Structure formats: structure tokens, C-alpha cells
N, CA, C and O atoms as CSV, one atom per row, in Angstrom:
chain,resi,resn,atom,element,x,y,z
A,1,MET,N,N,155.052,10.502,72.395
A,1,MET,CA,C,155.714,11.264,72.948
A,1,MET,C,C,157.123,11.823,72.313
A,1,MET,O,O,157.778,11.054,71.609
A,2,LYS,N,N,157.520,12.949,72.519
A,2,LYS,CA,C,158.727,13.413,71.737
A,2,LYS,C,C,160.103,13.045,72.264
A,2,LYS,O,O,160.386,13.245,73.445
A,3,LYS,N,N,160.933,12.528,71.435
A,3,LYS,CA,C,162.135,12.025,72.090
A,3,LYS,C,C,163.267,13.327,71.977
A,3,LYS,O,O,163.463,13.834,70.873
A,4,GLN,N,N,163.841,13.722,72.940
A,4,GLN,CA,C,164.811,14.921,73.037
A,4,GLN,C,C,166.154,14.344,72.738
A,4,GLN,O,O,166.370,13.250,73.261
A,5,ALA,N,N,167.112,14.868,71.992
A,5,ALA,CA,C,168.375,14.663,71.866
A,5,ALA,C,C,169.344,14.920,73.116
A,5,ALA,O,O,169.322,15.990,73.723
A,6,SER,N,N,170.032,14.064,73.393
A,6,SER,CA,C,170.718,14.266,74.426
A,6,SER,C,C,172.169,15.303,73.967
A,6,SER,O,O,172.763,15.327,72.889
A,7,PRO,N,N,172.411,16.027,75.118
A,7,PRO,CA,C,173.574,17.067,74.671
A,7,PRO,C,C,174.685,16.440,74.130
A,7,PRO,O,O,175.167,16.966,73.127
A,8,SER,N,N,175.259,15.321,74.615
A,8,SER,CA,C,176.444,14.287,73.911
A,8,SER,C,C,176.280,13.957,72.561
A,8,SER,O,O,177.307,13.742,71.917
A,9,SER,N,N,175.001,13.857,71.904
A,9,SER,CA,C,174.702,13.150,70.829
A,9,SER,C,C,174.742,14.372,69.866
A,9,SER,O,O,175.021,14.114,68.695
A,10,THR,N,N,174.489,15.737,70.219
A,10,THR,CA,C,174.262,16.499,69.237
A,10,THR,C,C,175.632,17.509,69.387
A,10,THR,O,O,175.538,18.601,68.826
A,11,GLN,N,N,176.630,17.268,69.960
A,11,GLN,CA,C,177.817,17.974,70.078
A,11,GLN,C,C,178.918,16.812,69.360
A,11,GLN,O,O,178.794,15.587,69.384
A,12,GLU,N,N,179.911,17.538,68.788
A,12,GLU,CA,C,181.040,16.725,67.896
A,12,GLU,C,C,181.937,16.154,69.114
A,12,GLU,O,O,182.006,16.662,70.234
A,13,ASP,N,N,182.429,15.309,68.788
A,13,ASP,CA,C,183.565,14.812,69.625
A,13,ASP,C,C,184.696,15.443,69.364
A,13,ASP,O,O,185.231,15.046,68.329
A,14,ASN,N,N,185.486,16.636,70.168
A,14,ASN,CA,C,186.467,17.291,69.723
A,14,ASN,C,C,187.775,16.696,70.474
A,14,ASN,O,O,188.697,17.393,70.896
A,15,THR,N,N,187.703,15.458,70.557
A,15,THR,CA,C,189.105,14.914,71.118
A,15,THR,C,C,190.097,14.432,69.935
A,15,THR,O,O,189.621,13.599,69.162
A,16,TYR,N,N,191.391,14.853,69.714
A,16,TYR,CA,C,192.028,14.374,68.726
A,16,TYR,C,C,193.406,13.589,69.631
A,16,TYR,O,O,193.837,13.853,70.753
A,17,GLN,N,N,193.782,12.717,68.789
A,17,GLN,CA,C,195.005,11.972,69.082
A,17,GLN,C,C,196.147,12.668,68.660
A,17,GLN,O,O,196.390,12.405,67.482
A,18,VAL,N,N,196.992,13.503,69.194
A,18,VAL,CA,C,198.175,14.017,68.756
A,18,VAL,C,C,199.254,13.197,68.726
A,18,VAL,O,O,199.830,12.727,69.708
A,19,THR,N,N,199.579,12.995,67.315
A,19,THR,CA,C,200.669,11.851,67.406
A,19,THR,C,C,202.121,12.571,67.375
A,19,THR,O,O,202.074,13.801,67.369
A,20,TRP,N,N,203.344,11.999,67.354
A,20,TRP,CA,C,204.570,12.339,67.488
A,20,TRP,C,C,204.894,13.232,66.296
A,20,TRP,O,O,205.481,14.310,66.394
A,21,GLU,N,N,204.445,12.672,65.133
A,21,GLU,CA,C,204.389,13.482,64.061
A,21,GLU,C,C,203.841,14.832,64.024
A,21,GLU,O,O,204.473,15.742,63.488
A,22,ASP,N,N,202.571,15.035,64.624
A,22,ASP,CA,C,201.777,16.167,64.517
A,22,ASP,C,C,202.438,17.214,65.818
A,22,ASP,O,O,202.243,18.428,65.755
A,23,GLN,N,N,203.129,16.673,66.833
A,23,GLN,CA,C,203.770,17.483,67.671
A,23,GLN,C,C,205.178,17.821,67.080
A,23,GLN,O,O,205.659,18.900,67.426
A,24,LYS,N,N,205.757,17.180,66.395
A,24,LYS,CA,C,206.908,17.765,65.505
A,24,LYS,C,C,206.666,18.981,64.402
A,24,LYS,O,O,207.446,19.876,64.079
A,25,LYS,N,N,205.426,18.731,63.971
A,25,LYS,CA,C,204.901,19.868,63.192
A,25,LYS,C,C,204.751,21.171,63.932
A,25,LYS,O,O,205.304,22.240,63.672
A,26,ILE,N,N,203.815,20.864,65.000
A,26,ILE,CA,C,203.461,22.052,65.827
A,26,ILE,C,C,205.010,22.725,66.188
A,26,ILE,O,O,205.306,23.862,65.821
A,27,ASN,N,N,205.739,22.036,66.793
A,27,ASN,CA,C,207.317,22.389,67.303
A,27,ASN,C,C,207.758,23.106,66.136
A,27,ASN,O,O,207.919,24.326,66.124
A,28,THR,N,N,207.955,22.334,65.143
A,28,THR,CA,C,208.437,23.223,63.664
A,28,THR,C,C,207.987,24.556,63.354
A,28,THR,O,O,208.716,25.538,63.211
A,29,PHE,N,N,206.711,24.516,63.260
A,29,PHE,CA,C,205.816,25.786,63.240
A,29,PHE,C,C,206.058,26.911,64.186
A,29,PHE,O,O,205.958,28.096,63.868
A,30,SER,N,N,206.382,26.474,65.362
A,30,SER,CA,C,206.669,27.520,66.468
A,30,SER,C,C,208.211,28.062,66.417
A,30,SER,O,O,208.618,29.106,66.928
A,31,ARG,N,N,208.831,27.278,65.814
A,31,ARG,CA,C,210.418,27.771,65.653
A,31,ARG,C,C,210.353,28.708,64.309
A,31,ARG,O,O,210.764,29.867,64.376
A,32,ILE,N,N,209.884,28.234,63.220
A,32,ILE,CA,C,209.881,29.271,62.036
A,32,ILE,C,C,209.041,30.387,62.304
A,32,ILE,O,O,209.325,31.419,61.696
A,33,ILE,N,N,208.170,30.407,62.999
A,33,ILE,CA,C,207.326,31.704,63.206
A,33,ILE,C,C,208.131,32.438,63.888
A,33,ILE,O,O,208.112,33.564,63.390
A,34,ILE,N,N,209.020,32.376,65.010
A,34,ILE,CA,C,210.019,32.934,65.685
A,34,ILE,C,C,210.943,33.668,64.688
A,34,ILE,O,O,211.141,34.878,64.796
A,35,ARG,N,N,211.523,32.894,63.682
A,35,ARG,CA,C,212.609,32.989,62.683
A,35,ARG,C,C,211.868,33.899,61.844
A,35,ARG,O,O,212.437,34.981,61.694
A,36,PHE,N,N,210.727,33.767,61.237
A,36,PHE,CA,C,209.956,34.592,60.541
A,36,PHE,C,C,209.844,36.023,60.895
A,36,PHE,O,O,209.933,36.947,60.086
A,37,ASN,N,N,209.638,36.136,62.199
A,37,ASN,CA,C,209.256,37.585,62.868
A,37,ASN,C,C,210.794,38.177,62.791
A,37,ASN,O,O,210.976,39.290,62.298
A,38,GLU,N,N,211.890,37.395,63.293
A,38,GLU,CA,C,213.324,37.948,63.388
A,38,GLU,C,C,213.827,38.467,61.850
A,38,GLU,O,O,214.649,39.363,61.658
A,39,LEU,N,N,213.221,37.784,60.942
A,39,LEU,CA,C,213.544,38.160,59.621
A,39,LEU,C,C,212.900,39.398,59.253
A,39,LEU,O,O,213.510,40.363,58.792
A,40,GLU,N,N,211.833,39.363,59.435
A,40,GLU,CA,C,211.043,40.724,59.301
A,40,GLU,C,C,211.623,41.944,59.906
A,40,GLU,O,O,211.667,43.009,59.290
A,41,LYS,N,N,212.032,41.803,61.012
A,41,LYS,CA,C,212.936,42.893,61.857
A,41,LYS,C,C,214.100,43.399,61.161
A,41,LYS,O,O,214.380,44.594,61.063
A,42,GLU,N,N,214.962,42.151,60.542
A,42,GLU,CA,C,216.144,42.328,59.919
A,42,GLU,C,C,216.007,42.963,58.684
A,42,GLU,O,O,216.783,43.852,58.332
A,43,ILE,N,N,214.977,42.528,57.928
A,43,ILE,CA,C,214.725,43.193,56.786
A,43,ILE,C,C,214.414,44.907,56.790
A,43,ILE,O,O,214.932,45.774,56.087
A,44,SER,N,N,213.515,45.014,57.710
A,44,SER,CA,C,213.204,46.256,57.934
A,44,SER,C,C,214.479,47.202,58.407
A,44,SER,O,O,214.646,48.330,57.944
A,45,ASP,N,N,215.281,46.653,59.301
A,45,ASP,CA,C,216.678,47.194,59.613
A,45,ASP,C,C,217.611,47.608,58.384
A,45,ASP,O,O,218.178,48.699,58.323
A,46,LEU,N,N,217.705,46.588,57.394
A,46,LEU,CA,C,218.435,46.860,56.220
A,46,LEU,C,C,217.919,47.972,55.368
A,46,LEU,O,O,218.575,48.901,54.895
A,47,LYS,N,N,216.626,47.730,55.244
A,47,LYS,CA,C,216.021,48.974,54.400
A,47,LYS,C,C,216.304,50.339,54.751
A,47,LYS,O,O,216.564,51.259,53.975
A,48,GLU,N,N,216.196,50.383,56.445
A,48,GLU,CA,C,216.560,51.682,57.042
A,48,GLU,C,C,217.929,51.800,56.690
A,48,GLU,O,O,218.202,52.858,56.122
A,49,GLU,N,N,218.826,51.039,56.863
A,49,GLU,CA,C,220.433,51.348,56.751
A,49,GLU,C,C,220.497,51.738,55.026
A,49,GLU,O,O,221.182,52.669,54.600
A,50,MET,N,N,219.744,50.939,54.243
A,50,MET,CA,C,220.099,51.283,52.848
A,50,MET,C,C,219.460,52.696,52.670
A,50,MET,O,O,219.957,53.375,51.772
A,51,ASN,N,N,218.497,53.211,53.343
A,51,ASN,CA,C,217.963,54.507,53.197
A,51,ASN,C,C,218.980,55.663,53.676
A,51,ASN,O,O,219.197,56.692,53.036
A,52,LYS,N,N,219.533,55.338,54.841
A,52,LYS,CA,C,220.614,56.399,55.299
A,52,LYS,C,C,221.789,55.998,54.433
A,52,LYS,O,O,222.621,56.897,54.556
A,53,LEU,N,N,222.223,55.100,53.647
A,53,LEU,CA,C,223.459,55.126,52.956
A,53,LEU,C,C,223.202,55.916,51.748
A,53,LEU,O,O,224.109,56.443,51.105
A,54,ASN,N,N,222.036,55.990,51.462
A,54,ASN,CA,C,221.527,56.844,50.057
A,54,ASN,C,C,221.691,58.172,50.578
A,54,ASN,O,O,222.216,58.992,49.826
A,55,ASP,N,N,221.360,58.514,51.658
A,55,ASP,CA,C,221.245,59.730,52.248
A,55,ASP,C,C,222.480,60.442,52.429
A,55,ASP,O,O,222.612,61.650,52.231
A,56,ALA,N,N,223.549,59.507,52.883
A,56,ALA,CA,C,224.757,59.936,52.867
A,56,ALA,C,C,225.570,60.200,51.555
A,56,ALA,O,O,226.479,61.017,51.405
A,57,SER,N,N,225.060,59.353,50.662
A,57,SER,CA,C,225.546,59.565,49.188
A,57,SER,C,C,225.262,61.021,48.614
A,57,SER,O,O,225.996,61.798,48.002
A,58,ASP,N,N,224.025,61.108,49.000
A,58,ASP,CA,C,223.744,62.549,48.599
A,58,ASP,C,C,224.518,63.583,49.447
A,58,ASP,O,O,224.944,64.537,48.794
A,59,GLU,N,N,224.752,63.585,50.602
A,59,GLU,CA,C,225.477,64.426,51.189
A,59,GLU,C,C,226.767,64.545,50.922
A,59,GLU,O,O,227.323,65.605,51.212
A,60,ILE,N,N,227.425,63.590,50.379
A,60,ILE,CA,C,228.939,63.670,49.972
A,60,ILE,C,C,229.166,64.965,49.022
A,60,ILE,O,O,230.173,65.660,49.156
A,61,PHE,N,N,228.141,65.254,48.028
A,61,PHE,CA,C,228.363,66.223,47.210
A,61,PHE,C,C,228.218,67.569,47.432
A,61,PHE,O,O,228.557,68.483,46.680
A,62,ILE,N,N,227.603,67.652,48.697
A,62,ILE,CA,C,227.488,69.151,49.571
A,62,ILE,C,C,228.707,69.250,50.396
A,62,ILE,O,O,229.164,70.369,50.629
A,63,SER,N,N,229.283,68.189,50.863
A,63,SER,CA,C,230.449,68.740,51.999
A,63,SER,C,C,231.813,68.436,51.562
A,63,SER,O,O,232.026,67.438,50.873
A,64,ASP,N,N,232.691,69.182,51.896
A,64,ASP,CA,C,234.143,68.848,51.724
A,64,ASP,C,C,234.895,67.921,52.560
A,64,ASP,O,O,235.625,67.030,52.124
A,65,ASN,N,N,234.689,68.164,53.700
A,65,ASN,CA,C,235.335,67.398,54.790
A,65,ASN,C,C,234.401,66.407,55.307
A,65,ASN,O,O,233.395,66.770,55.916
A,66,ILE,N,N,234.729,64.907,55.060
A,66,ILE,CA,C,233.753,63.933,55.151
A,66,ILE,C,C,234.758,63.002,56.266
A,66,ILE,O,O,235.929,62.647,56.128
A,67,SER,N,N,233.706,62.750,57.511
A,67,SER,CA,C,234.207,61.800,58.363
A,67,SER,C,C,233.583,60.558,58.217
A,67,SER,O,O,232.361,60.625,58.086
A,68,TYR,N,N,234.155,59.281,58.202
A,68,TYR,CA,C,233.555,58.146,57.670
A,68,TYR,C,C,233.739,57.218,59.267
A,68,TYR,O,O,234.761,57.319,59.945
A,69,VAL,N,N,232.756,56.490,59.597
A,69,VAL,CA,C,232.658,55.894,60.777
A,69,VAL,C,C,233.159,54.649,60.529
A,69,VAL,O,O,232.539,53.979,59.702
A,70,VAL,N,N,234.305,54.083,61.133
A,70,VAL,CA,C,234.705,52.814,61.290
A,70,VAL,C,C,234.890,52.227,62.802
A,70,VAL,O,O,235.729,52.519,63.655
A,71,GLY,N,N,233.893,51.370,62.829
A,71,GLY,CA,C,233.528,50.953,64.341
A,71,GLY,C,C,233.261,52.156,65.202
A,71,GLY,O,O,232.282,52.859,64.951
A,72,GLU,N,N,234.122,52.460,66.272
A,72,GLU,CA,C,233.812,53.524,67.136
A,72,GLU,C,C,234.565,54.848,66.664
A,72,GLU,O,O,234.675,55.817,67.415
A,73,LEU,N,N,235.035,54.824,65.469
A,73,LEU,CA,C,236.198,55.868,65.074
A,73,LEU,C,C,235.873,56.402,63.843
A,73,LEU,O,O,235.613,55.743,62.837
A,74,PHE,N,N,235.895,57.794,63.953
A,74,PHE,CA,C,235.642,58.721,62.695
A,74,PHE,C,C,236.874,58.982,62.083
A,74,PHE,O,O,237.843,59.426,62.698
A,75,VAL,N,N,236.862,58.709,60.849
A,75,VAL,CA,C,238.202,58.757,60.010
A,75,VAL,C,C,237.811,59.830,58.908
A,75,VAL,O,O,236.740,59.746,58.308
A,76,GLU,N,N,238.741,60.856,58.668
A,76,GLU,CA,C,238.765,61.871,57.661
A,76,GLU,C,C,239.070,61.173,56.331
A,76,GLU,O,O,240.164,60.622,56.210
A,77,VAL,N,N,238.202,61.154,55.343
A,77,VAL,CA,C,238.215,60.693,53.938
A,77,VAL,C,C,238.047,61.679,52.813
A,77,VAL,O,O,237.387,62.667,53.133
A,78,THR,N,N,238.485,61.649,51.573
A,78,THR,CA,C,237.934,62.545,50.577
A,78,THR,C,C,236.654,61.878,49.879
A,78,THR,O,O,236.297,60.700,49.855
A,79,SER,N,N,236.192,62.811,49.424
A,79,SER,CA,C,234.555,62.440,48.922
A,79,SER,C,C,234.802,61.298,47.918
A,79,SER,O,O,233.891,60.482,47.783
A,80,ASP,N,N,235.908,61.148,47.210
A,80,ASP,CA,C,236.122,59.890,46.425
A,80,ASP,C,C,235.950,58.765,47.142
A,80,ASP,O,O,235.120,57.899,46.866
A,81,GLN,N,N,236.836,58.733,48.222
A,81,GLN,CA,C,236.954,57.559,49.035
A,81,GLN,C,C,235.917,57.298,49.786
A,81,GLN,O,O,235.778,56.158,50.229
A,82,ALA,N,N,234.996,58.300,50.072
A,82,ALA,CA,C,233.803,58.062,50.895
A,82,ALA,C,C,232.676,57.450,50.024
A,82,ALA,O,O,231.938,56.542,50.407
A,83,GLU,N,N,232.630,58.002,48.898
A,83,GLU,CA,C,231.868,57.297,47.855
A,83,GLU,C,C,232.011,55.813,47.618
A,83,GLU,O,O,231.134,54.949,47.643
A,84,LYS,N,N,233.193,55.713,47.402
A,84,LYS,CA,C,233.654,54.244,47.352
A,84,LYS,C,C,233.176,53.383,48.496
A,84,LYS,O,O,232.409,52.433,48.339
A,85,LEU,N,N,233.648,53.751,49.603
A,85,LEU,CA,C,233.453,52.996,50.832
A,85,LEU,C,C,231.633,52.978,51.025
A,85,LEU,O,O,231.057,51.912,51.240
A,86,LEU,N,N,230.979,54.118,50.929
A,86,LEU,CA,C,229.592,53.971,50.836
A,86,LEU,C,C,228.798,52.907,49.589
A,86,LEU,O,O,227.773,52.257,49.796
A,87,GLU,N,N,229.509,52.942,48.405
A,87,GLU,CA,C,229.035,51.961,47.409
A,87,GLU,C,C,229.138,50.713,47.798
A,87,GLU,O,O,228.216,49.901,47.713
A,88,ALA,N,N,230.337,50.457,48.281
A,88,ALA,CA,C,230.739,48.994,48.747
A,88,ALA,C,C,229.788,48.375,49.907
A,88,ALA,O,O,229.494,47.180,49.934
A,89,ARG,N,N,229.267,49.481,51.019
A,89,ARG,CA,C,228.464,49.064,51.797
A,89,ARG,C,C,227.228,48.919,51.453
A,89,ARG,O,O,226.522,48.111,52.056
A,90,LYS,N,N,226.743,49.672,50.426
A,90,LYS,CA,C,225.457,49.535,49.988
A,90,LYS,C,C,225.301,48.283,49.113
A,90,LYS,O,O,224.222,47.690,49.158
A,91,GLU,N,N,226.295,47.825,48.312
A,91,GLU,CA,C,226.206,46.463,47.801
A,91,GLU,C,C,226.042,45.266,48.726
A,91,GLU,O,O,225.290,44.306,48.558
A,92,GLN,N,N,226.965,45.518,49.836
A,92,GLN,CA,C,226.734,44.275,50.747
A,92,GLN,C,C,225.362,44.387,51.536
A,92,GLN,O,O,224.870,43.363,52.010
A,93,VAL,N,N,224.836,45.425,51.658
A,93,VAL,CA,C,223.533,45.665,52.155
A,93,VAL,C,C,222.254,45.059,51.156
A,93,VAL,O,O,221.213,44.520,51.532
A,94,LYS,N,N,222.704,45.339,49.785
A,94,LYS,CA,C,221.731,44.755,48.889
A,94,LYS,C,C,221.617,43.186,48.807
A,94,LYS,O,O,220.613,42.533,48.525
A,95,ARG,N,N,222.942,42.711,49.134
A,95,ARG,CA,C,223.354,41.294,49.130
A,95,ARG,C,C,222.593,40.692,50.305
A,95,ARG,O,O,221.950,39.653,50.151
A,96,ASP,N,N,222.651,41.284,51.404
A,96,ASP,CA,C,222.003,40.903,52.818
A,96,ASP,C,C,220.684,40.985,52.698
A,96,ASP,O,O,219.987,40.055,53.105
A,97,LEU,N,N,220.249,41.861,52.249
A,97,LEU,CA,C,218.435,42.254,52.022
A,97,LEU,C,C,217.929,41.198,51.022
A,97,LEU,O,O,216.758,40.828,51.116
A,98,LYS,N,N,218.763,40.671,50.036
A,98,LYS,CA,C,218.240,39.774,49.077
A,98,LYS,C,C,218.348,38.592,49.631
A,98,LYS,O,O,217.462,37.794,49.324
A,99,GLU,N,N,219.428,38.119,50.589
A,99,GLU,CA,C,219.233,36.765,51.217
A,99,GLU,C,C,218.327,36.786,52.243
A,99,GLU,O,O,217.688,35.742,52.374
A,100,LYS,N,N,218.070,37.745,53.069
A,100,LYS,CA,C,217.018,37.680,53.966
A,100,LYS,C,C,215.659,37.663,53.415
A,100,LYS,O,O,214.776,37.096,54.058
A,101,GLN,N,N,215.398,38.225,52.293
A,101,GLN,CA,C,213.854,38.318,51.774
A,101,GLN,C,C,213.722,37.013,50.982
A,101,GLN,O,O,212.562,36.699,50.716
A,102,ARG,N,N,214.772,36.124,50.519
A,102,ARG,CA,C,214.757,34.866,50.097
A,102,ARG,C,C,214.232,33.886,51.214
A,102,ARG,O,O,213.214,33.195,51.175
A,103,GLU,N,N,215.127,33.985,52.173
A,103,GLU,CA,C,214.876,33.142,53.332
A,103,GLU,C,C,213.309,33.425,53.974
A,103,GLU,O,O,212.555,32.539,54.377
A,104,HIS,N,N,213.013,34.943,53.962
A,104,HIS,CA,C,211.630,35.082,54.468
A,104,HIS,C,C,210.603,34.423,53.796
A,104,HIS,O,O,209.602,34.001,54.375
A,105,LYS,N,N,210.842,34.296,52.382
A,105,LYS,CA,C,209.821,33.795,51.580
A,105,LYS,C,C,209.825,32.332,51.709
A,105,LYS,O,O,208.709,31.816,51.648
A,106,GLU,N,N,210.848,31.532,51.877
A,106,GLU,CA,C,210.816,30.261,52.060
A,106,GLU,C,C,210.159,29.781,53.436
A,106,GLU,O,O,209.474,28.761,53.507
A,107,ILE,N,N,210.408,30.535,54.417
A,107,ILE,CA,C,209.722,30.345,55.800
A,107,ILE,C,C,208.436,30.459,55.428
A,107,ILE,O,O,207.668,29.516,55.617
A,108,GLU,N,N,208.018,31.624,54.849
A,108,GLU,CA,C,206.560,31.847,54.578
A,108,GLU,C,C,205.761,30.649,53.797
A,108,GLU,O,O,204.673,30.266,54.225
A,109,THR,N,N,206.263,30.172,52.819
A,109,THR,CA,C,205.790,29.020,52.047
A,109,THR,C,C,205.468,27.765,53.088
A,109,THR,O,O,204.406,27.150,53.180
A,110,LYS,N,N,206.699,27.564,53.851
A,110,LYS,CA,C,206.750,26.386,55.032
A,110,LYS,C,C,205.675,26.430,55.958
A,110,LYS,O,O,205.126,25.392,56.329
A,111,MET,N,N,205.271,27.758,56.433
A,111,MET,CA,C,204.447,28.151,57.428
A,111,MET,C,C,203.082,27.751,56.718
A,111,MET,O,O,202.234,27.052,57.273
A,112,LYS,N,N,202.980,28.164,55.685
A,112,LYS,CA,C,201.523,28.113,54.954
A,112,LYS,C,C,201.191,26.477,54.687
A,112,LYS,O,O,200.037,26.069,54.815
A,113,GLU,N,N,202.093,25.738,54.374
A,113,GLU,CA,C,202.182,24.345,54.206
A,113,GLU,C,C,201.815,23.684,55.907
A,113,GLU,O,O,200.876,22.895,56.016
A,114,LEU,N,N,202.390,23.967,56.781
A,114,LEU,CA,C,202.232,23.461,57.985
A,114,LEU,C,C,200.850,23.959,58.537
A,114,LEU,O,O,200.032,23.215,59.079
A,115,LYS,N,N,200.710,25.110,58.367
A,115,LYS,CA,C,199.205,25.837,58.963
A,115,LYS,C,C,197.918,24.806,58.232
A,115,LYS,O,O,196.991,24.251,58.823
A,116,ALA,N,N,198.203,24.791,56.943
A,116,ALA,CA,C,197.303,23.979,55.999
A,116,ALA,C,C,197.107,22.504,56.685
A,116,ALA,O,O,196.029,22.037,57.054
A,117,ASN,N,N,198.236,21.950,56.764
A,117,ASN,CA,C,198.173,20.571,57.329
A,117,ASN,C,C,197.494,20.372,58.730
A,117,ASN,O,O,196.661,19.496,58.963
A,118,LEU,N,N,197.967,21.315,59.650
A,118,LEU,CA,C,197.651,21.195,60.888
A,118,LEU,C,C,196.238,21.474,61.149
A,118,LEU,O,O,195.513,20.729,61.807
A,119,TYR,N,N,195.844,22.670,60.559
A,119,TYR,CA,C,194.338,22.966,60.594
A,119,TYR,C,C,193.412,21.855,59.968
A,119,TYR,O,O,192.270,21.592,60.346
A,120,ALA,N,N,194.086,21.269,58.977
A,120,ALA,CA,C,192.929,20.036,58.165
A,120,ALA,C,C,192.748,19.141,59.366
A,120,ALA,O,O,191.665,18.616,59.624
A,121,LYS,N,N,193.883,18.973,60.125
A,121,LYS,CA,C,193.652,17.658,61.180
A,121,LYS,C,C,192.973,18.220,62.528
A,121,LYS,O,O,192.237,17.470,63.169
A,122,PHE,N,N,193.179,19.337,62.895
A,122,PHE,CA,C,192.730,19.919,64.216
A,122,PHE,C,C,191.632,21.042,64.004
A,122,PHE,O,O,191.241,21.538,65.061
A,123,GLY,N,N,191.195,21.420,63.124
A,123,GLY,CA,C,190.520,22.389,62.751
A,123,GLY,C,C,190.634,23.726,63.731
A,123,GLY,O,O,191.715,24.247,64.006
A,124,SER,N,N,189.386,24.183,64.199
A,124,SER,CA,C,189.377,25.118,65.187
A,124,SER,C,C,189.914,24.854,66.646
A,124,SER,O,O,189.966,25.737,67.502
A,125,ASN,N,N,190.317,23.517,66.846
A,125,ASN,CA,C,191.152,23.228,68.259
A,125,ASN,C,C,192.359,23.660,68.383
A,125,ASN,O,O,192.901,23.602,69.487
A,126,ILE,N,N,193.055,24.204,67.224
A,126,ILE,CA,C,194.419,24.541,67.131
A,126,ILE,C,C,194.386,25.940,66.691
A,126,ILE,O,O,193.677,26.195,65.718
A,127,ASN,N,N,195.085,26.946,67.293
A,127,ASN,CA,C,195.363,28.182,66.965
A,127,ASN,C,C,196.701,28.356,66.629
A,127,ASN,O,O,197.605,28.115,67.429
A,128,LEU,N,N,196.918,28.838,65.283
A,128,LEU,CA,C,198.341,28.988,64.816
A,128,LEU,C,C,198.369,30.253,64.337
A,128,LEU,O,O,199.231,30.553,63.510
A,129,GLU,N,N,197.366,31.260,64.809
A,129,GLU,CA,C,197.690,32.706,64.609
A,129,GLU,C,C,198.282,33.625,65.313
A,129,GLU,O,O,198.126,33.359,66.505
A,130,GLU,N,N,198.786,34.417,65.185
A,130,GLU,CA,C,199.778,35.664,66.103
A,130,GLU,C,C,198.713,36.397,66.660
A,130,GLU,O,O,197.811,36.925,66.010
A,131,LYS,N,N,198.870,36.416,68.117
A,131,LYS,CA,C,198.110,37.688,68.613
A,131,LYS,C,C,198.656,38.863,67.808
A,131,LYS,O,O,199.398,38.711,66.838
A,132,ASP,N,N,198.199,40.170,68.318
A,132,ASP,CA,C,198.267,41.290,67.729
A,132,ASP,C,C,199.793,41.563,67.485
A,132,ASP,O,O,200.501,41.426,68.483
A,133,LYS,N,N,200.459,41.955,66.232
A,133,LYS,CA,C,201.757,42.131,66.235
A,133,LYS,C,C,202.173,43.430,66.595
A,133,LYS,O,O,203.372,43.707,66.630
């Protein structure tokens, strides 16, 4: 007589004990992925601003009357003044962009570490992938 395997003996036991440390790692991953996505948006915005500043720098040479925006106010400035103001702003945007990219890379590294650690313990029982961006 042939013995059949019971369903429970052929299936893996997929129950895992989630420790406090595991929960802290999951929570940390959740927080840093939110910051990661915020940084991606901020980096994109800074790159767009840099493109606009470069376009504005090109326009200075074409126009004689230049209005520079300060808050909600337009101020008439000379082309030399406008160029200095634009260069100062471009330098600030470059510094901000470099800092955001550095933080983005650090977070990406931390995310990879946490993912590897959590997937090693929980396998396919945990999903750390984002849905469609």
C-alpha cells in the first residue's frame, strides 16, 4: 500500500517570530523609504531650478531691462547685478543639490542593508518593494 504525504508535511512552516529588533528594522525601513522618495522629488526640483537659472543667465545677454524676483516683488537691476544674483543662487542650488544627493546615497545604502537583512530572515513573507512609482 502506497503512503501519501499529508499536506502539512509537504508545506513549509511559514510562521516567523517577529522580534522587537525586527519590528524596529521594519519601522526604520518605512521611515527612510519615505525620506528617500522626498529626496528624489527635492533633487528633481533643484535640477529643474538649475536649468531655469541657466536659461535666465542666457537671457541676461539679450535684454537690457532686467527684473529680478525677490519674494513676491520684481526689482529692476542692471545686467551685471542680475548676473551676480543668478550666480550666487546657482552656487546655493549646487550646494543644496550636492547635499541632497549625498543624503540620498546614504539612505539608499541603509535601505539595501535593511532589505537584505529582512529578506534573509523573512524571505517572501515580507514585501519591501514599492508599488508602481
